[in-house]
N, C-alpha and C positions, 0 to 999 in steps of 0.2 A: 539429322540421320547417321547415324553411325554405319559402315558396312562392318561385314560377318568379321576378317580380319584385324580389326581394331579391336574386337571387343575380346576382353580377359573373362573367361569362367570355368568355374568350379566343378563343372557337368554333375552338380547336384544341386536343390534346392536344402542342404541339409544346413548348412552357414545362414541361412535368411528366415529358420523357423522361430517363430515367439517363444520363451518359454512358458509362457500358460496357452495352453490349446481353447480359445474359444473365436467362434466363428468373425465376430470383428474383428479382433488381434490375426488370426489368422488370413482375414482380407487385406487389413493393412499393410503385414509384411508381405505379402505375397507381392505388394503393386511395388517392394522394390527389390524383387526375385531378378539375380544376374545369373541363375544357377545352369543355363543353356544359353545358346547362342541366337536363340530366339529373339529376345527381347530386341536386339538389336535393331532390327527392321519394324518390329509391332509398335502400334500405336500405343498399346498401355496390357497392362495383366487384367484376364478377366477370370476372376474367380466365380466360384458357385454363387448359387442366390436361391433360395426359399427361406424358411422356417425351421427356427433351428429343432423344432420335436417332429419334424415330417417323419413319420415313418416309412415313406421311400423317397431313395433317389434314382435320378437319371444319371447317366452320365454317356458320355457322349466321346468324339473324338478330339476335336481342339475348336475355338471360336472362329467364325468365319469373318467377311468382311466389316459387313453390319456389326458383328458382335464388336468386334476389335476397334469400330469406332466408337458404338455406346459405349461399352464397359460392359456389358452386361451379356450371361448366354440367352442363348436361342431366340434372339428378335426378330433374326433375320428371317428368307423363305422357310430355310427350314423349321425354325420356328415355330413359324405360323402354321405350315404344317400340322406340326406333334400338337401345338394348341386345339389345332379342329379334331387331329385323331386322339387326344383325351377326351375331348368333349363327348366323340359318339363313343367310348370306351366305355364313360361314364366316370372317370375321371377326373378330380379337380386338381387344375395346374397349380395354383394357391397352395395346396394343401402337400408339395410334393415339391424336393430341392432338386435341383438341376443343375448340373456343371459340366466338365472336362478333364480327360484325364492328361492334357495338356493346359495350357491355361494363356499360352500368347501364340497369337496368328502366322501360320506359316506359308508363306503363298511368293508366287514366282510373279513380278512383274510385266505384261502385255501391255504396252501401249499406257494408257492412264487405267488401265484396269489390272486388280489384284486377282490374279487364281490362285486357289488352294492349293496347297502341297501337303502331301501325307507326310508329318511327322516319323522320323526314326528312331530307332530301338533306343539310343542314347539318348536322343529329347524324352522319350517318354520317359525311362529310367530316371532322367535329369528332373522331372518334374513330379515324380512317382509320389515323393515326400508330402506335395500338397493334399491329394486325393486321398493318400491314407489317412490325415491331419483330419480331412473331411468327416470323412468315414466315422472316425474315432469320437468326434464332435456330436455330430447329429445321430448315431448310432440305429444307423432305419433300419428295421425290419427286415424289408426288401428292398434290393438293388439291381434294377434294370440296365444293361450295357447295350447301348445307342451303338451299333457298328462293330464289325471285326479286331477296332484301335483298343476302344474298351472293353472289350471282351476277353481281349488273349493278354490285355492288362492287367485284368483281375483273375481270368480262368486259366491262365497259363501258353504260352505261343503255340500251343497243339490244338486250342481251341476251333472247330470251326462252326461259323456262325450258321452256313447253310443247310447245318446239319444241326443243330441243336438248338437252332431256334425255337423259343414259344415254349422248351421244357424249364421245370421249376426245378432249380437244383437248392437242395437242403443242406446244413448242417456245414457252409461254408465258414472259411477265417474271415470271408469281411461282414458277411448278414446270416441269419436264422434261412435266407433264399433269396437266390437269383436266378435273373431271366435276362437272357439276350435276345436281343431283334435286331433287326435293319436301322440303319440312320437314316432319318427323314431324308439328310441330301441324295441318297442313293437311290430311293424315289422319285425326286425331281430331276434323278440321270436319266433315270429310263427312257430307252430309245423313241418309245412310240407313245400314244395315250392308251393302249390298248397292255402295255408292259407295264406303264405306270398304276393302271386300273388293278392289276393282280398285285403289283406290290403294297398297293396302298392297303388293299383286302387282306393280305398275309400280316402284314403292320398292324394292322387293326384287330382280325383276329390274337394275334400274342399280346397287345395291350390288353384283350377280354379276359386273359387267361392272367394278366397281371391283377386286373380287378378284381377278380374270384379269387388270386392271394391274399388280395389284399381284407376281401373280405374274409377271408378261413382266419388273418390273423388277427383280425379286430374281434371276430367271437372268441380265438384264442387268449386274449385277452380279457374281456369280457366276466369271461369264466374263469378266469387265474383271479381276478378281483374278488369275484363272488364267494368263491374258495377260502380267499385271505380275511374274509370277512367273517366265513362262518367259523375259520380257525379263530380269531378274534373273540368273535362271539363264544365259543369252547371254553376261551382261557378262562375268559372274565366270570363263567359260570360256572367252570370245573378249575380254579386255579390246583397250579402243580402237574396236570394230568398228563401234558405234555412233556415235561421232565421224566415223569413214572413212566410212560412210553417208550422215551427215549433209552434210559437205564436200560430197561429190559430187552430192548433192540441190542445194548452194547452187549448185556450179558448173554445172548445169545450167541453171539458173534463168535465162531471158533476161536481157539486161544490162538494169536500170532499174526489174523487175518486183516488184512488192512482195508481201511473204511472203500465203501462204492466210489469211486471219482466220475469224472465225467469225462467222458473218452475227448481228447484233443481234435478240436474241429481242422480238417482237412483243406487244403485251397480250394480242391475243386467240390468236395462235399461227396455227395449221394445223388443221383437222380430222382425227383419224388416220382415215384409210379401213380 
């Protein structure tokens, strides 16, 4: 295992990105990433996992000790707690994509143990291209940020999870909706059983918000699909109707007026009411 001062890094994952953005190619390329010095001591890259068509993406901070050894995200104690909470909230883990803002395990050795160490802003920024590529490839309808690191990586450094957890933010640049909540590891670190019970209850409430948002998205997709089918039937029954309607709208538009364009999404977007 190399020491950090033996590692030469460009402090960005960009040079290691594949030409084509597909999950298999991204995963293979990430395995060779040397974009920051965390690769020096970690066992391996821990890339995201889940279906390419997942409508929901969960983003944590970084892999832990067991994830680093297994090469899979959320398989340790935090992952088990997440699995249990997803079941209670009515969310199928097999239907979501799970990943981390940082793909290598950062730790401090204490005897035979490896203790989690929070990644710094430089490490998070260096790893950012992988997360952006995952989002661009999966194109989730909803992103759930687990903990402050993931939340601030996507929503900005001023985002405060203690204040904003469980709220739905829409029209973001990352996805149609974003929700932030606690990281499961924070619940496990609670000082006593009563505190853990409260933290878990809040986490579960936030996941129920996620479940409700998933249901809303599903309804909207179904409605949109039904509307497309209706439009297709109309076109088949009345050829040229849509073209005539478009021509009429163009004629009615004031001279020199630009066509209506969709407003560009902001990073944080607006909070759902």
